[in-house]
N, C-alpha and C positions, 0 to 999 in steps of 0.2 A: 800065952800065944793065942789061945782060943777066945779069951774074953775081948782083947782089942779087935780081933777080926769081926767078932759078932757086933761090936759097937759100930764099926765102920759100915757094915752091911745095913744095919738098921738106919743109920743116919742117911745113907745114900737113898734108901727106899723112901724115907720121909720126904727128902728133897724132890724126888721124882713124882711122888704123889701130890706134893704141893704145886708143882708146875702143871701137872695134868688138871688139877682142880681149877687153877687160874685160867688155863686155856678153855676149859669147859664153861667157865663163867663169861669169857670174852665172846665166845662163838654166838650165843643168842643175840647179843647186842649188835654184832656185825651183820647177822642175818636180818635183823629188824631194819637196820640202816639201809641195806641193799634193797630190801622190799619196798621201803618208803620211796627211795630214789627212783626205782623202776616204775612205781605207781605214779609219781609226779611226771615222769617222762611220757607215760602213756596218756595221761590227762592232757598234757600240753600238745601232744601230737593230734589227739582227737579234737581239741579245740581249734587247732590250725586247719584241720581238714574240714570242719563243719562251718567255719567263718566264711562269709561271702567274699568273693574276689574283690568287688568294688562296691562301696556304699557311698551315696551322695553325702558329701561333707563340705566343710568350709573350703578345702583346697579345690575340690571339683567345682564348687559353686563359683569360685574366683575364675577358674578356667572358662566356664560357661559364660560368665560375665564379660570376660575379655573378648570371647568369640562374638557375642552379640553386639558389643561396642564396635568391633571391627566391621561387622555387617552393617550397622547403622552408618558408619563412615562411608561404606561403599554406596549406600542408598543416597547419602548426601551428594556424592560424586555424580550419581545418575540424575538427580534433580538439577544440579548445576549444569551438567552437560546437556540435559534436555532443554533447559532455559536458553543456553547459547544456540542450540539447534533451532529453536523457535525464533530467536532474535535474528539469526542469519538466514531465515526463511529456507532452511535445508530439510525440513521434516517431510516434505512430499517428494523427495528425490528418488526414493526407493519405492516403486509402485507395486511390489508384491512382497509376500512374507513367507519365508521358509525357515524352519527351526535350525537345520543343519546346513543346507546347501548355500545359504547366503553368508555363511561365516567366512567364505573365501571370496574376496572382492574380485572384480574383473582384472585379468592380468595382461592380456594382449590388446592391441588396438581394436581388433575385430570384436572382442568381447565388450570393450568400452563403447564401441559404436552401436552394438546391439542393445546395451543398457540405455544408452542415450536415446535410441529410437523408441524404446518403450516409454520413456519419460515424455517425449514430444507428443504422445497421443493424449495427454491429459491436460485439464484446463489451466494449470499453473503455467505451463510452457506456452500455451496458445495465447493467453491473455497478458501475462506478466513478463515472461522470459523468452519471447519468440526470437530474440536476437542473441541468445546465449550460445557461447562456444563450448567445445568439448572440455578444455581445461577448466572453465568456470563450472561446468557440470560436475567434474571430478571433485572439486572442492565441496560442493553441497552434498554430493554422494558420500564422501568420506566422513562428513560431519554426522549424517544420519547413521551411517554404518558403524561409526565409533559408538554412538549412543546405544544402538542395538547390541553391539558386542559387550558393552559395559553391563547392559541388562542381563545378558547371559552369565557374565561373571558374578553378578549379584546372586543369581539363581543357584549357581554352583556353590557359592560361599555359604548359602543357607542349607542346601540339601545334603551335600557330602559330609560336612561335620555332624549334621543331625543323625545320619546313618551310623557314623562312627561312635558318637557319644551314646546313642541308643544301645548299640551292641556292647559297649563297655559298662553299661549300667549307671551312667552318670545322671540320668534323668529320674526324678521322682514322678509320681503320677501327675501332679499339676504341671510340671515342666514338659512332660510328653505332649499334653494337650496344647501348650503354648507353642512348642516347636512345630507340631503339625500345622497349627493355624498360621504361623509365619510362613512356612514353606508353601502352603496353599495360597496364601495371599500374594506371594511372589509370582506364581503362575497366573493368577488372576490379573495381576498388574501388567504382565506381558501381553495377555490377550486384550486387555483394555487399551493398551497402547496402539495395537494394530487396528482395533475398532475405531479409535480416534483418527488415525491416519486415513482410513477409508472415507471418512466424512469429507476430507479435503480433496479426494480424487473423483468425487461424483460430479457429473455434469448438472449444472443448474441454469437452464435456459432462461428462467424467469427472473434470475438475479443479475444485477449489474455490478455487484460487489466483487472485489478481488478474491481469488480462491484462497480459502483458509479452512483450517479444521474447525469443527463445531466447538464453540466456547463451552458448551455443556459437557462434551466429552473431554475437552482439555481440562476442565475443572475436576471432573471425576478422576482423570488420570493423575493429576497432581495431588488431589486429595487422598487418593489411595496410597500414593507414594509417601505422603506425610504421615498417614496413619501407620504404615509399615515402619517408618522411621521412629515414630513416637513409641510404638509398642516394643521395638527392639531396644531402644535407648532406655526406656523405663525398666524393662526386665533386666537388662545388663547392669544398670545402676543398683537396682534392689538386690541383685546377687552379689555385688562387689562392695557396696557401701553399707556399713552397719547402721541401723536406725538409731537415732538419739533417744535416750530414755528421758523424755520430757514429761513434766507434770501436766496432766490433762485438764488444763484450766479453760475457763470461758473464753479468754482472750486468744489462747492458742487455737481453739476450735474455730473462732472467727477468722484468724489468720489463715488457717487451712482452707476454709471455704472461700475466702478472698482470693487465695492463690489458685484454686481450682477454676473459679470464674475467670480469672485473668488468663489462664492457659487457654480456656475455651475462646476467649476474645482474640487472643493472638492467632490461634488456629484459623478462626473465621476470617481474620484480616488477610492472612496468607492465602486462603482459598479465594477470597475476592480478587486478589491479584491475578489469579488465573483468568478471570473474566476480563480484567483489564488487558492482559496479554492477548487473549483470544479475539478481542474486538479492536485491538490497537487503540484502546481508549486513552493511552498516555499521550496521544498526539492531538487531542481535540481542544484542550484548554491548557496551554503551557504557561500558566501564571500561578502565583501563590502569594497570599492565602486566598485571594479572590479568584473566581473563575471568569476570566476576562475582566470586565468592569463591574461585575455583580457578584454578590455573595451566593445567590441562588440563580442559576442561569435560566433563561426563558424556555429552553427546550428540555428541561429536566423531565417532564412528563409528556413528551410529544407523541409517544406511541400509544395505541389503543389495542387492547385494554390496558389499564394502568399497570397491572402486574408485569406486563411484558417489558416495561422500561427497565426494571431492576436486573434483567438478564440480557437484554438485546440492545438497549440504548447506550451508546458509548458515553454520553454525557452523564447519565444517571449512574452508570457503572463506575466512572471515575469519581463522581461525587460520593458514592457509597464507600469507596475505598479510602477516600480522604477522611470521612467521618469515622470509619472503623479504626484507621491508623491513629487519629487523635484520641479516640476513646481508649485504645490500648495503651497509649502513652500516659494518659491520665490515670488509668487503673494501675499501671505499674508504679507510677510515682506515688499514688496513694498507698500501695502495698509497701513500698520502701519506707514511707513516713510512719505507717502504722507499726512496722516491725522495729523501728528505732525506739519505740516506747516500751519494748519488751526485752527481758533478759533471755537471749537466745544463744545457742552455741556459735562459736566463731565460724564454723563451716557454713551454717545457715546464713549468717550475715554476709559472708563472701558471695554466696550464690545469689542472694537478693540484690546485692550491689552490682554484680556482673550483669544481671538481668536489666537493671535500671540503666546502666551505662550503655548497654547494647540497644535498648529501646530508643534512646536519644540519637545514637549513631544511625540507626535504621531510618528514623524520621528524616534526619539530615540527608541521607543517601536518597530517599524517595523524593524529597523536594528538589535536590540537585538533578536527579534523573529527569524530572518533569520540566524544569526550567531550561535544560540543555537539549530538549527534544529527543530524549531516550537514546543516547549513544550506547552502543552494544556493550562495551566494557563496564560502564557505570550501571547499566540496567542489570547485567549479570551479577555484579557485586550486590546490588539491591536485593535481588532474588536470593542470593546466598545469605545475605543478612537476615532475611526472614526465617531461614532454617536455623541460623545461629541463635536468633531470638527465641525461637521455639525450643531449642536445646536448653538454653538457660532456664526457661520456664519449667521444663520437665525436671531439670536438676533441683530447682527449688521444691517441687512437689516431692521428689525422692528424699530430700533432706527433712521435710516436714511430716513424712508419713508416720503412722502409728506403729508401735512395736507389736508384732504378731504375738498373739497369746498362745 
């Protein structure tokens, strides 16, 4: 009896000792696993806490690019609306400037009569519109008011998103400078617009010409709008469109220089159009390709000193615009033919083809506007075409730009 009991006791003790030994072996492994897991969790939480909330990346750059392309579209609207305002002779209907107060147009008849009375004190009414009625005045007033309100919309479209993106950290150092420059340029453009209007409100007893704004100030106003547009479009495209990794060959560098020169020529042609509009130079010789019955008119250099003709003689201004337009068309055609000899990405070829097609369409619009004595719808389309042509030229430059190192 004693021997079997002793054997049972020994065997049970051995089994319990074995289980305890196995548990003692498992415990260190379990502790090590738990320690490693907690260490990984702490590291991940620390990394999440130290990472910046927003870093400029491809997604934020695309967002900024869309914003700037939208702003450039609004600038195009302002340019077109300004052109229509000029063509309908509405730009001098609002004879004062207030940033906020003028946002609400006259409502009652008494308010309209007061506004009309202010307009009657200035040269445009006394010389050109002395028989104008109140309904006719309302039309030109709303044209100028719409142009000014559109300008304020452009300003808000630049300033408010700039503040938001700045706070979110979407701008890198370079983009901060560009955004501030664009916003500052918008304010400058608004002040320049009023400075231009003031030139048409001044009494000029020594002049027998019809009241109009200074062609110099008009050109500065349009030129600054085009610069704002080009800067916004270029920055937006470079943020959204990936540059092509092209081999830096001699022919490619020549094509890039050719394209840059062509863009400069297109811009200069558009700017010369402002002098044509400011002097009503589209109404002096309504024939093409000759000016009247001569290739070079007799009164081309009628003013003295000679330099004055290029900015104040309507004949010379129209002649210069013709020469610049034909030169731009020739340069764009040469750019197209030169690009055909090279192996270029499909997107680059499409951009150059669009530029070429738009150039021929723009020249056709200009000739039609001239021959038909500058009808308002056609003239406005021609002015819009100049912005479209400039847009395609900027697109070509964006496609041909070098990859940043």
